[in-house]
C-alpha positions in Angstrom: 98.2 3.6 55.9 101.4 2.7 54.1 100.0 -0.7 53.1 96.9 0.8 51.7 98.8 3.5 49.7 101.2 1.0 48.2 98.4 -1.4 47.2 96.5 1.4 45.6 99.7 2.5 43.8 100.2 -1.1 42.5 96.7 -1.0 40.9 97.2 2.5 39.5 100.6 1.4 38.0 99.0 -1.6 36.5 96.1 0.3 35.1 98.4 3.0 33.6 100.4 0.3 31.9 97.4 -1.6 30.7 95.6 1.4 29.2 98.6 2.4 27.1 99.4 -1.1 26.0 95.7 -1.6 25.1 95.7 1.6 23.1 98.8 0.4 21.1 97.0 -2.9 20.3 93.5 -1.4 19.6 94.9 1.3 17.4 96.5 -1.3 15.2 94.2 -4.3 15.7 90.7 -2.9 16.2 89.0 -6.2 16.9 91.0 -7.1 20.1 89.5 -4.5 22.5 87.0 -6.9 24.2 89.6 -9.5 25.1 91.9 -6.7 26.4 89.2 -5.3 28.7 88.3 -8.7 30.1 92.0 -9.5 30.8 92.4 -6.2 32.6 89.3 -6.7 34.7 90.4 -10.2 35.7 93.9 -8.9 36.7 92.5 -6.1 38.9 90.0 -8.5 40.4 92.8 -11.0 41.3 94.9 -8.2 42.8 92.0 -6.9 45.0 91.2 -10.5 46.0 94.8 -11.0 47.1 94.8 -7.8 49.1 91.6 -8.8 50.9 92.8 -12.3 51.5 96.1 -10.9 53.0 94.2 -8.6 55.3 91.9 -11.3 56.6 94.8 -13.8 56.9 96.9 -11.5 59.1 93.8 -10.5 61.1 93.1 -14.2 61.8 96.8 -14.8 62.6 96.8 -11.9 65.0 93.9 -13.2 66.9 95.6 -16.6 67.2 98.7 -14.9 68.5 96.7 -13.4 71.3 95.3 -16.8 72.3 98.1 -18.5 74.3 96.6 -22.0 73.9 96.2 -21.7 70.2 99.7 -20.3 69.9 101.1 -23.3 71.7 99.1 -25.7 69.6 100.6 -24.2 66.5 104.2 -24.8 67.5 106.3 -26.8 65.1 109.7 -28.2 65.9 109.7 -26.2 69.1 109.1 -22.9 67.4 105.8 -21.0 66.8 104.7 -21.1 63.2 105.0 -17.8 61.4 102.6 -16.5 58.8 103.5 -16.0 55.1 104.8 -12.5 54.5 103.0 -12.0 51.1 100.1 -14.4 51.5 98.6 -14.4 47.9 100.8 -12.0 45.9 102.3 -14.9 43.9 98.8 -15.4 42.3 98.5 -11.7 41.5 101.9 -11.7 39.8 101.2 -14.8 37.8 97.9 -13.6 36.4 99.3 -10.1 35.8 102.4 -11.3 33.9 100.5 -14.0 32.0 98.2 -11.4 30.4 101.2 -9.0 30.0 103.1 -11.6 28.2 100.2 -12.2 25.8 100.0 -8.5 25.0 103.8 -8.4 24.4 103.6 -11.4 22.1 100.7 -9.8 20.1 102.6 -6.5 19.8 105.9 -7.9 18.6 104.4 -10.6 16.4 102.3 -7.9 14.5 103.2 -4.2 14.4 105.9 -3.9 17.1 109.0 -4.4 14.8 107.7 -1.6 12.5 107.4 1.1 15.2 109.6 4.2 15.1 111.3 6.1 17.9 110.3 9.4 16.3 106.5 8.8 16.7 104.7 9.9 19.9 103.3 6.4 20.2 106.5 4.7 19.2 109.3 2.6 20.5 110.4 4.9 23.4 106.9 5.1 25.0 106.4 1.3 24.5 109.7 0.5 26.1 108.9 2.9 29.0 105.5 1.4 29.6 106.7 -2.2 29.6 109.5 -1.2 32.0 106.6 -0.1 34.3 106.4 -3.8 35.3 109.2 -3.0 37.7 107.0 -0.5 39.4 104.1 -2.9 39.7 106.4 -5.5 41.2 107.9 -3.0 43.7 104.5 -1.8 44.9 103.2 -5.4 45.3 106.0 -6.5 47.6 106.0 -3.2 49.4 102.4 -3.7 50.5 103.3 -6.3 53.2 101.7 -5.9 56.7 104.3 -7.6 58.9 108.0 -7.5 59.5 109.9 -10.4 57.8 111.6 -13.2 59.7 115.3 -13.7 59.0 114.6 -16.4 56.4 111.8 -14.3 54.8 114.1 -11.3 54.8 116.7 -13.3 52.8 114.1 -14.1 50.1 112.7 -10.6 50.2 116.1 -9.0 49.6 116.7 -11.4 46.7 113.3 -10.4 45.2 114.0 -6.7 45.6 117.5 -6.7 44.1 117.7 -9.7 41.7 114.2 -9.6 40.2 114.0 -5.9 39.5 117.3 -6.0 37.6 116.2 -9.1 35.6 112.9 -7.4 34.6 114.9 -4.4 33.3 117.2 -6.8 31.4 114.1 -8.5 29.9 112.7 -5.2 28.6 116.0 -4.1 27.1 116.3 -7.6 25.5 112.8 -7.0 23.9 114.0 -3.7 22.4 116.2 -5.8 20.0 112.9 -6.6 18.2 112.4 -2.9 17.1 114.1 -4.0 13.9 112.8 -1.1 11.7 114.3 1.5 14.1 117.7 -0.4 14.3 117.8 -1.3 10.5 118.3 -4.8 11.7 117.3 -8.1 10.0 116.8 -10.6 12.8 116.2 -14.3 11.9 112.7 -15.5 12.7 114.0 -18.2 15.1 116.0 -15.5 17.0 112.9 -13.4 17.3 111.0 -16.3 18.8 113.8 -17.0 21.2 113.9 -13.4 22.4 110.2 -13.4 22.9 110.1 -16.8 24.6 113.0 -16.2 27.0 111.9 -12.7 27.9 108.3 -13.8 28.6 109.5 -16.7 30.8 111.6 -14.4 32.9 108.7 -12.0 33.5 106.7 -14.9 34.9 109.5 -16.5 36.9 109.2 -14.3 40.1 106.1 -16.2 40.8 108.3 -18.9 42.2 110.1 -16.7 44.7 106.9 -15.0 45.7 105.4 -18.4 46.5 108.0 -19.0 49.1 106.6 -16.0 51.0 102.9 -17.1 50.5 100.4 -18.4 53.0 100.2 -21.7 51.2 103.9 -22.4 51.8 103.8 -21.3 55.4 100.7 -23.3 56.1 102.9 -26.4 55.7 104.4 -28.0 58.8 107.8 -27.2 57.4 107.7 -24.3 54.9 110.2 -24.7 52.1 112.9 -22.0 52.0 114.6 -22.8 48.7 112.2 -21.5 46.1 114.3 -18.4 45.6 117.2 -20.7 44.9 115.2 -22.5 42.3 114.3 -19.2 40.7 118.1 -18.3 40.7 118.8 -21.5 38.8 115.9 -21.0 36.3 116.7 -17.3 35.7 120.3 -18.3 34.9 119.3 -21.2 32.6 116.4 -19.4 30.9 117.6 -15.9 31.3 121.2 -14.8 31.6 122.8 -17.6 29.6 120.5 -17.4 26.5 120.4 -13.6 26.8 124.2 -13.6 26.6 124.4 -16.1 23.7 121.9 -14.2 21.6 123.5 -10.8 22.3 127.0 -12.2 21.4 125.5 -13.7 18.2 124.0 -10.3 17.2 127.2 -8.6 18.1 129.4 -10.8 16.0 127.0 -11.5 13.1 125.0 -8.3 12.9 127.3 -5.8 14.7 124.4 -4.9 17.0 124.2 -5.3 20.8 124.3 -3.4 24.1 127.7 -4.1 25.6 126.5 -2.9 29.0 124.0 -5.8 29.3 126.4 -8.3 27.8 128.6 -7.5 30.8 125.6 -7.6 33.1 124.8 -11.1 31.9 128.4 -12.3 32.4 128.5 -10.9 36.0 125.0 -12.2 36.8 126.0 -15.8 35.7 129.2 -15.8 37.7 127.4 -14.3 40.7 124.6 -16.8 40.6 127.0 -19.7 40.3 128.9 -18.5 43.4 125.6 -18.0 45.3 124.4 -21.5 44.4 127.8 -23.1 45.3 127.7 -21.3 48.7 124.1 -22.4 49.3 124.6 -26.1 48.6 128.0 -26.2 50.5 126.3 -24.5 53.5 123.5 -27.1 53.4 126.0 -30.0 53.2 127.9 -28.5 56.2 124.6 -28.3 58.1 123.8 -31.9 57.3 127.2 -33.0 58.4 126.9 -31.1 61.7 123.5 -32.6 62.4 124.8 -36.1 61.6 127.8 -35.6 63.8 125.6 -34.3 66.6 123.3 -37.3 66.4 126.2 -39.7 66.4 127.7 -37.9 69.4 124.5 -38.1 71.4 124.0 -41.7 70.4 127.5 -42.6 71.6 127.0 -40.7 74.8 123.8 -42.6 75.4 125.6 -45.9 74.8 128.4 -44.9 77.2 125.9 -44.0 79.9 124.1 -47.3 79.5 127.4 -49.1 79.7 128.4 -47.3 82.9 125.0 -48.1 84.5 125.4 -51.7 83.6 128.8 -51.8 85.3 
């Protein structure tokens, strides 16, 4: 029941966001309504497909678990293969954010900078609606049907904490483009950079979600470092450029949000520490495996020598 409710809520959250964004665009650009409706229908269709796929995927895996022979035949490296925690959500997120990014670009390249916070359909409502992306993401990952394994739990915690904060940071970063409200003259190249980096960071969670997908866990050895790749990319294309642009606006235009400047600094340092810890841990594991192999090899040689004597 919980799974069904969270999946329904994810669709409801998306539709609420889509309807309001569509109204913003249609009220200013009347000839775009057909494309918007097609995009929304495609997104809902992909979401429903991913939910149906996940249900059938877990049902098929449950039947395999009940069959002892099939379960033995699916053992890999001495361990039974586990299913993907979120079989097809990465596809839903990619399609959803791709169309969301297109709407954001259309808004901020046309009428967005001229909106006022005093209007009912102004900057405050638009910022609130785009922040609804956090709700869609939270509901999508909450609609899982199985308990995560330890490795899946690590990735899931990363997605729940890291991604949600980064999405909020992206939305706040976009609010810089409300130039009429802020009485701010932003150079065109800075506007393009803000839009580009924000949109990339909205799509980036696709990488971490793929780690929990059925496609990854159908491999003989599922890769467990996609969330590390996302950490690198969110640092290079997110926190670092966000920090540089905010400091530039702070020094040259006396405009910025000091809270998110500090957030970017802390996030960069934290990500670097996590990456160093991850790679040093992998190097230590590799050395331990190498030492274990050398030890077993030397033991084998000693036993052969003793037998020959």
